[in-house]
C-alpha positions as MATLAB code, in Angstrom:
seq = 'MEKKKNKKATVIIISIFIVLILAILISYAYFTTELNGTDQIVKVGELELVLDETSEGISLDNAIGISDSEGLSLDGSTFELRNNGSKAVDYTIYLDDNTIEETDTRIDDKYLKYNLNKNGADSGATLLTKIGSNPNRILDSGTIEGGKTNKYKLNLWITDEVDGNYSGQVFSGKLRVEVSQERDKTASTVLLENIPKENQYDDGVDTFITGEDPNNYIWYSGKLWRAVSVNNEEKTVKLVTQWNISTIPYDNDSSVFEGSNMEMWLNDTTVDGFLGNLRDYENFIVTDAVWDATMDNSTLESVTRPNGETTVIASVGLLNIYEYKTSYKGTTRNSGYLNNGLWWWTLTPSTTSSLRYVNSNSTVGSINPSKSYGIRPSINLKSNVEIVSGNGTKEIPYRLEGDNDTNLSGTKLNTRYSGEYIKIGKDENNLYRIVSHETEGLTKITSAEPLKNSGDFLTTTFGSNNIYSNTSTVGRFLNTDYLTNYVGDSYSNMIEDSTTWYLGAVGIGQNYRLAKYTDETGNTLTSSTTTAKVGLLRLGELMSGQFDRYENNSYFWLLNPYNSTYALATSDVGSFC';
ca = [
     -11.643   15.723   -4.320;
     -13.258   17.482   -2.072;
     -16.392   16.266   -0.992;
     -18.382   16.511    2.135;
     -20.521   13.536    3.809;
     -24.252   14.423    4.656;
     -25.429   13.178    7.681;
     -27.546   10.390    6.090;
     -24.209    8.435    4.099;
     -25.174    5.141    4.265;
     -21.421    3.853    5.308;
     -18.504    4.478    7.370;
     -15.641    3.309    5.057;
     -16.742    2.621    1.138;
     -14.856   -0.505   -0.187;
     -15.610   -2.039   -3.658;
     -14.318   -5.981   -3.502;
     -13.233   -7.492   -7.142;
     -13.136  -11.708   -6.676;
     -10.439  -12.750   -8.905;
     -10.424  -16.505   -9.674;
      -6.563  -17.150  -10.242;
      -5.496  -20.501  -12.297;
      -2.402  -21.297  -10.569;
       0.425  -23.557  -12.509;
       1.994  -25.841  -10.812;
       5.600  -26.989  -12.460;
       7.169  -29.852  -10.460;
      11.240  -29.489  -10.850;
      14.315  -30.740   -9.113;
      15.532  -28.379   -6.783;
      18.418  -28.387   -4.446;
      19.849  -26.533   -1.959;
      22.992  -26.489    0.172;
      24.278  -24.173    3.183;
      27.727  -23.962    4.207;
      30.844  -21.944    5.126;
      34.143  -22.307    3.957;
      34.519  -24.562    7.322;
      32.465  -25.813    9.710;
      33.758  -22.380   12.034;
      33.659  -19.323    9.994;
      36.264  -17.309   11.893;
      36.599  -13.227   11.822;
      39.295  -11.931   14.672;
      37.028  -12.589   17.565;
      33.643  -13.590   16.305;
      32.742  -16.864   15.107;
      29.892  -17.968   13.037;
      29.300  -21.470   13.667;
      27.279  -23.981   11.914;
      24.891  -26.735   13.323;
      26.786  -29.582   12.647;
      24.005  -31.674   12.815;
      22.079  -29.122   10.437;
      22.054  -30.986    7.040;
      21.429  -27.362    4.985;
      18.166  -26.910    3.449;
      17.692  -30.073    0.634;
      14.229  -29.976   -1.260;
      14.102  -32.818   -3.947;
      11.482  -33.015   -6.402;
      10.425  -29.546   -4.775;
       7.467  -26.934   -6.438;
       6.556  -24.049   -4.965;
       5.032  -23.654   -1.665;
       3.585  -21.380    0.573;
       4.630  -19.175    3.154;
       3.092  -21.190    5.691;
       4.932  -24.464    4.398;
       8.228  -22.481    3.825;
       8.180  -21.444    7.735;
       7.338  -25.011    9.125;
      10.540  -26.286    7.431;
      13.282  -27.349    9.871;
      15.833  -24.775    8.433;
      19.641  -24.812    8.927;
      20.924  -23.609   12.358;
      24.045  -21.216   13.415;
      25.665  -18.913   15.748;
      27.174  -15.914   15.918;
      29.581  -15.373   19.040;
      31.550  -12.515   20.329;
      34.310  -14.308   21.994;
      36.126  -10.695   22.742;
      35.117   -8.283   25.190;
      34.652   -5.296   23.042;
      30.964   -4.920   20.912;
      31.553   -5.969   17.153;
      29.624   -4.259   14.040;
      28.885   -7.136   11.844;
      27.351   -7.902    8.691;
      26.328  -11.502    7.710;
      26.057  -12.168    3.974;
      24.633  -15.184    1.927;
      26.734  -15.548   -0.943;
      26.319  -17.874   -4.221;
      28.381  -21.163   -4.156;
      30.358  -22.909   -6.615;
      28.348  -25.296   -8.635;
      28.655  -28.043  -11.086;
      28.912  -26.623  -14.319;
      25.956  -28.995  -15.925;
      23.839  -27.112  -13.210;
      21.257  -24.027  -13.562;
      21.352  -21.939  -10.997;
      17.838  -20.639  -10.039;
      17.085  -16.759  -10.082;
      16.951  -15.425   -6.726;
      13.218  -14.535   -8.105;
      11.569  -17.739   -6.888;
      12.918  -17.870   -4.023;
      11.594  -16.961   -0.356;
      13.519  -17.017    3.053;
      12.833  -16.529    7.046;
      15.454  -16.209    9.280;
      14.797  -16.413   12.725;
      17.413  -14.571   14.808;
      17.053  -15.191   18.933;
      13.531  -16.364   18.423;
      12.292  -13.293   16.550;
      11.390  -14.256   12.848;
      11.929  -11.880    9.737;
       9.100  -13.157    8.261;
       8.531  -14.922    4.323;
      10.518  -12.331    1.837;
      11.528  -12.783   -1.336;
      15.194  -13.192   -1.444;
      15.432  -10.001   -3.937;
      14.273   -7.814   -0.900;
      17.730   -8.443    0.520;
      20.204   -7.984   -2.442;
      21.649   -9.810   -4.821;
      24.967  -11.593   -5.263;
      27.480  -10.973   -3.423;
      25.780   -8.453   -1.296;
      23.044  -10.491    0.386;
      22.578   -9.107    3.615;
      20.767  -11.489    5.705;
      21.644   -9.778    9.300;
      23.862   -6.873   10.328;
      23.975   -5.189   13.814;
      26.298   -4.793   16.884;
      27.409   -7.627   19.448;
      28.233   -7.396   22.381;
      31.309   -9.011   23.810;
      30.845  -12.056   25.308;
      27.123  -12.397   22.977;
      26.113  -15.178   21.182;
      22.909  -14.593   18.666;
      21.128  -17.831   17.529;
      19.888  -18.092   13.633;
      17.641  -20.314   11.592;
      17.390  -20.127    8.431;
      14.515  -21.277    5.989;
      14.688  -20.802    1.824;
      11.965  -22.557   -0.133;
      10.597  -22.055   -3.352;
       7.585  -19.203   -3.208;
       4.237  -20.480   -5.358;
       3.812  -17.010   -5.624;
       5.819  -16.303   -9.144;
       5.449  -18.800  -12.133;
       8.391  -19.890  -13.906;
      10.207  -23.257  -15.417;
      13.036  -23.382  -12.324;
      13.315  -27.627  -13.407;
      16.564  -29.414  -12.891;
      17.960  -25.681  -11.316;
      19.588  -25.537   -8.308;
      20.566  -22.854   -5.449;
      24.435  -23.301   -3.799;
      25.066  -21.007   -0.582;
      27.427  -20.205    1.866;
      27.453  -17.798    4.932;
      30.212  -14.464    4.935;
      30.511  -12.296    7.838;
      32.248   -9.175    8.174;
      33.777   -7.160   11.018;
      34.201   -3.885   11.384;
      35.214   -2.277   15.059;
      35.683    1.295   13.096;
      32.869    1.431   10.315;
      31.462    5.019   10.006;
      27.876    4.074   11.073;
      26.529    7.571   10.388;
      23.352    7.390    8.390;
      24.481    9.727    5.117;
      28.077    6.958    4.842;
      25.684    3.795    5.417;
      22.876    4.660    3.006;
      25.100    5.823    0.291;
      27.653    3.339    0.756;
      24.420    0.438    0.265;
      22.449    2.494   -2.592;
      23.330    1.491   -5.544;
      25.438    4.074   -8.044;
      22.617    3.848  -10.258;
      20.140    5.016   -7.816;
      21.955    8.010   -7.183;
      22.014   11.772   -8.306;
      24.532   14.325   -7.266;
      23.040   17.993   -8.071;
      26.056   19.316   -6.776;
      24.609   20.112   -3.537;
      22.630   17.073   -2.471;
      23.094   13.362   -3.366;
      19.367   11.986   -3.834;
      18.357    8.138   -3.933;
      16.255    7.677   -7.155;
      14.988    4.300   -9.000;
      11.581    2.386   -7.889;
      12.082    1.272   -5.156;
      15.395    1.230   -3.380;
      16.727    0.126   -0.094;
      16.451    3.506    1.791;
      13.644    3.009    4.435;
      14.289    4.006    8.000;
      12.196    3.046   11.016;
      12.140    5.997   13.378;
       9.795    7.298   16.540;
       6.826    4.748   15.392;
       6.911    5.551   11.724;
       8.673    4.228    8.172;
      10.403    7.255    6.564;
      12.115    6.925    2.998;
      15.639    8.729    2.522;
      15.522   11.108   -0.017;
      18.862   12.884   -0.025;
      22.226   13.211    1.628;
      23.081   16.737    1.891;
      27.067   17.030    0.477;
      28.417   19.767    2.634;
      26.680   18.880    6.173;
      25.632   15.368    5.613;
      22.356   15.350    6.871;
      20.061   13.500    5.354;
      16.407   14.342    4.500;
      13.414   11.852    5.358;
       9.987   11.425    4.274;
       6.966    9.558    5.516;
       6.439    6.471    3.554;
       2.739    7.037    4.499;
       0.275    9.833    4.680;
       0.392   10.635    8.808;
      -2.977   13.057    8.845;
      -4.540   15.582    6.895;
      -5.779   19.094    7.501;
      -6.333   22.203    5.400;
      -3.266   23.891    3.928;
      -4.467   27.458    4.616;
      -6.929   29.590    3.725;
      -6.339   31.078    0.348;
      -2.230   31.598    0.782;
      -0.257   29.382   -0.913;
       3.163   30.182    1.057;
       4.761   27.932    3.932;
       5.897   30.122    6.192;
       3.265   31.000    8.680;
       0.074   28.402    7.339;
      -1.601   26.185    9.454;
       0.266   23.355    7.438;
       3.417   25.050    8.961;
       1.946   24.994   12.422;
       0.674   21.748   12.309;
       4.014   20.305   11.429;
       5.941   22.349   13.899;
       3.505   21.940   16.909;
       5.231   20.765   19.856;
       2.273   20.005   21.715;
       0.345   16.442   21.616;
      -2.239   18.335   18.785;
       0.231   18.242   15.542;
       3.613   16.613   14.713;
       6.520   17.712   16.293;
       5.504   17.354   19.810;
       4.969   13.487   19.057;
       7.962   12.970   17.354;
      10.997   11.216   19.984;
      13.732   13.345   21.324;
      13.305   15.435   18.191;
      16.082   17.664   19.199;
      18.852   14.559   19.174;
      17.852   13.481   15.751;
      16.519   16.500   13.382;
      17.844   19.446   12.491;
      15.925   22.066   14.220;
      16.693   25.373   11.996;
      16.684   23.324    8.613;
      15.983   25.418    5.364;
      13.210   24.730    3.593;
      13.079   25.674   -0.447;
       9.575   26.999   -0.960;
       9.669   28.663   -3.834;
       7.609   29.014   -6.615;
       7.143   26.258   -9.635;
       4.771   25.454  -12.228;
       7.247   24.117  -14.449;
       6.653   20.400  -16.085;
       6.902   17.284  -14.722;
       9.418   16.997  -17.520;
      11.845   19.609  -16.229;
      14.001   18.951  -13.385;
      15.678   22.132  -12.437;
      16.617   23.037   -8.920;
      14.730   25.960   -7.373;
      16.745   29.055   -7.321;
      16.240   29.251   -3.181;
      14.515   32.453   -3.600;
      11.464   31.670   -0.846;
      13.133   29.658    1.641;
      11.501   28.814    5.162;
      13.602   28.031    8.590;
      11.611   25.371   10.584;
      12.458   21.478   11.777;
       9.790   20.074   10.324;
       8.810   20.426    6.480;
       7.479   19.080    3.591;
       8.854   18.034    0.006;
       9.490   20.386   -2.667;
       8.405   19.574   -6.350;
      11.848   19.341   -7.559;
      12.516   16.830   -5.044;
       9.599   14.831   -5.662;
      10.755   15.009   -9.455;
      13.895   13.546   -8.737;
      13.704   10.742   -7.013;
      12.098    9.216   -9.939;
      15.340   10.151  -12.423;
      16.606    6.717  -13.868;
      12.916    5.018  -14.240;
       9.535    6.063  -15.055;
       7.717    8.242  -12.783;
       4.937    6.197  -12.038;
       7.349    3.800  -10.383;
       9.153    5.724   -8.421;
       9.439    5.147   -4.548;
       7.164    8.480   -3.301;
       4.683    7.045   -5.232;
       2.242    5.537   -2.425;
      -0.893    5.753   -3.999;
      -2.030    8.725   -1.960;
      -2.869   12.348   -2.529;
      -0.170   14.588   -0.713;
       0.836   17.623   -0.545;
       4.308   19.658   -1.529;
       5.949   22.019   -0.471;
       5.992   23.924   -3.895;
       3.221   26.870   -4.634;
       2.478   27.053   -8.592;
       0.686   30.670   -8.008;
       0.078   32.892   -4.944;
      -3.306   31.208   -4.126;
      -2.384   27.209   -5.732;
      -0.213   24.912   -4.349;
       0.889   21.636   -6.337;
       0.563   18.080   -4.687;
       1.008   14.742   -6.068;
      -2.039   12.426   -6.666;
      -2.879    9.213   -6.435;
      -1.967    8.005  -10.007;
       1.663    9.881   -9.756;
       0.838   12.969  -11.222;
       0.519   16.851  -10.178;
      -1.870   19.105   -9.633;
      -2.240   22.718   -8.399;
      -5.255   23.421   -6.346;
      -6.634   26.167   -3.688;
      -4.343   25.669   -0.449;
      -7.976   25.617    1.100;
      -8.733   21.960    0.420;
      -7.329   19.088    2.188;
      -4.895   16.525    1.412;
      -2.493   13.998    2.818;
       0.578   15.087    5.012;
       3.976   12.869    4.427;
       6.193   15.203    7.065;
       9.995   15.735    6.480;
      12.989   16.063    8.573;
      16.388   16.148    8.202;
      18.357   13.883   10.229;
      21.701   15.207   11.815;
      25.122   14.365   10.848;
      25.831   12.661   13.855;
      23.097   10.277   13.441;
      24.154    6.165   13.578;
      22.212    3.523   11.777;
      22.868    0.693   14.217;
      20.795   -2.363   12.416;
      18.875   -3.511    9.468;
      19.028   -3.130    5.745;
      17.055   -0.248    4.541;
      14.369   -2.790    2.884;
      10.787   -2.260    4.024;
      10.485   -5.589    6.070;
      14.127   -4.716    7.861;
      14.184   -0.995    7.744;
      17.628    0.878    9.141;
      17.350    1.679   12.693;
      18.923    4.420   14.675;
      21.152    4.818   17.534;
      18.765    5.731   20.654;
      15.852    4.537   18.490;
      16.609    1.121   18.291;
      14.277   -0.749   21.948;
      14.181   -4.423   21.400;
      13.064   -5.605   24.662;
       9.695   -3.659   25.713;
       8.250   -6.218   27.696;
       6.798   -4.805   30.790;
       6.925   -0.709   29.191;
       4.355    1.196   30.204;
       2.347    2.922   26.861;
       2.318    5.790   28.329;
       6.407    6.169   27.916;
       6.364    5.427   24.218;
       5.696    7.187   20.815;
       2.944    7.827   18.480;
       2.783    5.599   15.365;
       4.182    2.401   17.311;
       2.172   -0.692   17.112;
       0.686   -2.910   20.019;
      -1.394   -5.598   19.911;
      -5.317   -5.291   21.825;
      -8.455   -7.123   21.461;
      -9.568   -9.958   19.366;
      -8.838  -12.054   15.894;
      -8.105   -9.605   12.799;
      -8.774   -6.466   14.735;
      -6.060   -6.724   17.370;
      -3.289   -4.323   15.657;
      -3.108   -1.100   16.845;
      -0.865    2.100   16.714;
      -0.817    4.710   19.437;
      -1.819    7.901   18.521;
      -0.665   10.177   21.384;
      -1.099   10.868   24.996;
      -3.208   13.544   25.118;
      -4.527   12.819   28.838;
      -1.650   12.255   31.657;
      -1.420    9.100   32.328;
      -3.239    7.823   29.592;
      -2.406    7.037   26.509;
      -5.096    7.202   22.829;
      -4.663    4.460   20.385;
      -6.537    3.594   17.142;
      -7.057    0.596   15.058;
      -3.996    0.331   12.372;
      -6.878   -0.063    9.629;
     -10.616   -0.070    9.444;
     -12.294   -1.970   11.108;
     -13.145   -5.751    9.555;
     -15.282   -8.846    9.682;
     -14.258  -11.712    8.461;
     -11.958   -9.596    6.097;
     -14.690   -7.264    4.923;
     -14.646   -3.641    6.216;
     -17.791   -2.707    8.531;
     -19.762   -0.016    7.065;
     -22.481    1.962    9.143;
     -24.097    5.606    8.820;
     -22.601    8.290   11.076;
     -26.137    9.217   13.011;
     -29.275   11.178   12.439;
     -27.096   14.425   12.891;
     -23.644   14.753   12.343;
     -22.813   15.118   16.481;
     -21.221   12.057   17.762;
     -21.940   10.414   20.944;
     -22.743    7.157   22.671;
     -26.122    7.189   21.083;
     -25.208    8.097   17.954;
     -25.443    5.180   15.453;
     -21.454    4.742   15.018;
     -20.828    6.015   18.461;
     -23.979    3.575   19.749;
     -22.048    0.454   17.836;
     -18.658    1.894   19.178;
     -19.691    1.714   22.543;
     -21.407   -1.632   22.603;
     -20.981   -4.511   19.754;
     -17.173   -2.588   19.489;
     -16.287   -3.224   22.652;
     -17.791   -6.793   23.243;
     -17.237   -8.451   19.627;
     -14.364   -6.595   18.849;
     -12.310   -6.168   21.587;
     -13.247   -8.742   24.492;
     -14.284   -8.006   28.364;
     -10.291   -8.811   29.472;
      -9.234   -5.393   27.362;
     -12.296   -3.763   27.400;
     -11.274   -3.529   31.247;
      -7.827   -1.623   30.339;
     -10.144    1.024   28.787;
     -10.833    4.293   30.553;
     -14.212    4.241   31.004;
     -15.088    8.363   30.762;
     -13.188    9.935   28.096;
     -14.032   13.662   27.125;
     -13.753   13.849   22.692;
     -13.667   17.330   21.210;
     -16.451   18.123   18.852;
     -15.505   21.546   17.381;
     -16.190   21.951   13.719;
     -13.770   22.651   10.966;
     -14.698   23.761    7.342;
     -12.925   24.037    4.456;
      -9.427   26.272    4.482;
      -9.433   26.083    8.409;
      -7.356   25.549   11.170;
      -6.697   22.238   12.419;
      -7.060   23.314   16.166;
     -10.586   24.523   15.470;
     -11.143   20.757   16.203;
     -10.460   21.026   20.050;
     -10.071   24.920   20.827;
     -12.359   27.860   20.302;
      -9.572   29.333   18.088;
      -6.468   28.726   16.518;
      -4.372   29.960   19.464;
      -5.213   26.456   21.014;
      -5.592   28.493   24.824;
      -9.335   27.779   25.408;
     -11.042   23.922   24.736;
     -14.143   24.138   22.900;
     -17.189   23.501   24.884;
     -18.417   21.125   22.105;
     -17.462   17.713   23.636;
     -19.492   14.437   24.388;
     -18.085   11.535   26.640;
     -17.779    8.135   25.769;
     -15.923    4.919   26.427;
     -14.994    4.505   22.703;
     -14.843    7.376   19.989;
     -13.322    8.228   16.737;
      -9.999   10.045   15.497;
     -10.544   14.083   14.911;
      -9.178   15.926   12.409;
      -5.528   16.733   12.376;
      -4.722   14.236   15.133;
      -1.833   11.808   13.872;
      -2.784    8.287   12.481;
      -5.946    9.679   10.942;
      -4.571    9.452    7.510;
      -1.899    6.611    8.097;
      -3.290    3.430    6.559;
      -1.420    2.671    3.308;
      -3.364    2.962   -0.036;
      -2.707   -0.919   -0.829;
      -4.256   -2.327    1.905;
      -6.466   -0.228    3.017;
      -8.326    2.483    1.054;
     -11.375    3.183    2.160;
     -13.337    5.718    3.372;
     -13.670    6.299    7.145;
     -15.451    8.498    9.500;
     -13.260   11.324   11.401;
     -14.966   12.794   14.582;
     -15.571   16.455   13.940;
     -18.684   18.215   12.107;
     -17.725   20.078    9.026;
     -20.355   22.637    9.853;
     -24.383   22.211   11.405;
     -25.195   19.638    8.811;
     -22.336   17.574    7.154;
     -19.963   14.987    9.252;
     -16.207   14.854    7.962;
     -14.657   11.763    6.616;
     -11.402   10.557    5.233;
     -11.115    9.804    2.007;
      -9.437    6.713   -0.029;
      -6.703    8.629   -0.971;
      -5.847   10.462    1.937;
      -8.127   14.111    1.929;
     -10.943   14.728    3.777;
     -14.612   14.750    2.372;
];
């Protein structure tokens, strides 16, 4: 997959567009739904779930599948959650099946979508199946302070995205609220209590989360993670990022993790690596975690826990091949939740000079560590870290105590964390992510996906040579047309006019720090620089491999040259080429 891009390359992003002509079959159906509680007010101790007396619930007669925009525009049903006491309480609101007539047929959840507006914020159009099945459909959970009220509006509709015969079928639901002031909120407990037993595998040391798409999403420090396992004794929780965060050469020729470029990048506490950009990491993660990097060249059908012959102590690591194999236990390998359609390194050597990686079609290969594939950092949450909200779905991931900010109005960007989203600019290109705070007082951001024009990715050559500047082809575009047509004057004025961009060359197997420094010690900045208002991400920066495969599978340019002839780019599967 390693392939260098010539300075005369014709594209910044390679995209393939397939136009599908869809034959949409619309089936008219008689559909009724009602939403109620046992009474108009459901009381649990000092907590009241109050249904709006003027609301008639959701009623769709002679309904057909409708679009998300139509579903979101429905009047919906309104209700409130009131804490009449003085103490904060934890709560969970469920949407349960209600009794229907014997002559009626209940519609399958897979045909239904919902949107829950909570205190003015929408959850977004979501399949009902994403919040569990009856009697465990979790609409909302969290903590409500004494004397406070949460206001809700629930829309429920048949989606036009799923074909099926639901003629004459009905939905009848009721709200249920559960309250606990003593509930164990530690991450290990919440995860295992809410993951079905069939999606758990206990090997005697760790309890692994398995299956196709379990509700094990966690949002922490600006990134979406998946919970992989819970240590049975320590009650720590191992996480791995859902998407590749960056890409660098693993090392030169050695597959040993300890002392490698990869270990350095993952545990680099400066803005140039991963650990230094995690939020308050000393409070959240185990900094002396043990990582099993034992050599293993067994087949994917052989799932045996490594014997701990080679271990490394570090704050951040990677998943080993055993952990990957265990994740899809109970389902087919290509359906396992750790497969993200990208290429990414594991921690496991197959020989002293080759390392195992997972590729885009969920098979495992071995290759020389000098190559550059995607990085999915792995951390272990401390046993006392608590989950305070969310239900573990991708749409509503679990949030951690201390990392669950809700009202950020007026907050300065230079106090926020790498990976967090902001909106700036115009139209379809207005979503960005924080990269780092490389320059004191400033915040480096990058577009959350490659630049588009009317839905199509923009393409360009790098330039007449492989050195970036505001006069090279790509640099001239970014510092003129991009600022005018895609950012706009009001936002452009917020951007620093004169930024230094580092242009150090990084070749096969070389250390990521060479992109910015004269050598891998990181003590002296490179003299290879340029000054411009807008630049590109350099090799090894956070978010330089952040796109998700299913929406943004494209090549895009990096800032650094490979040598005197070639420029670097990130490929559609997360490697650099």
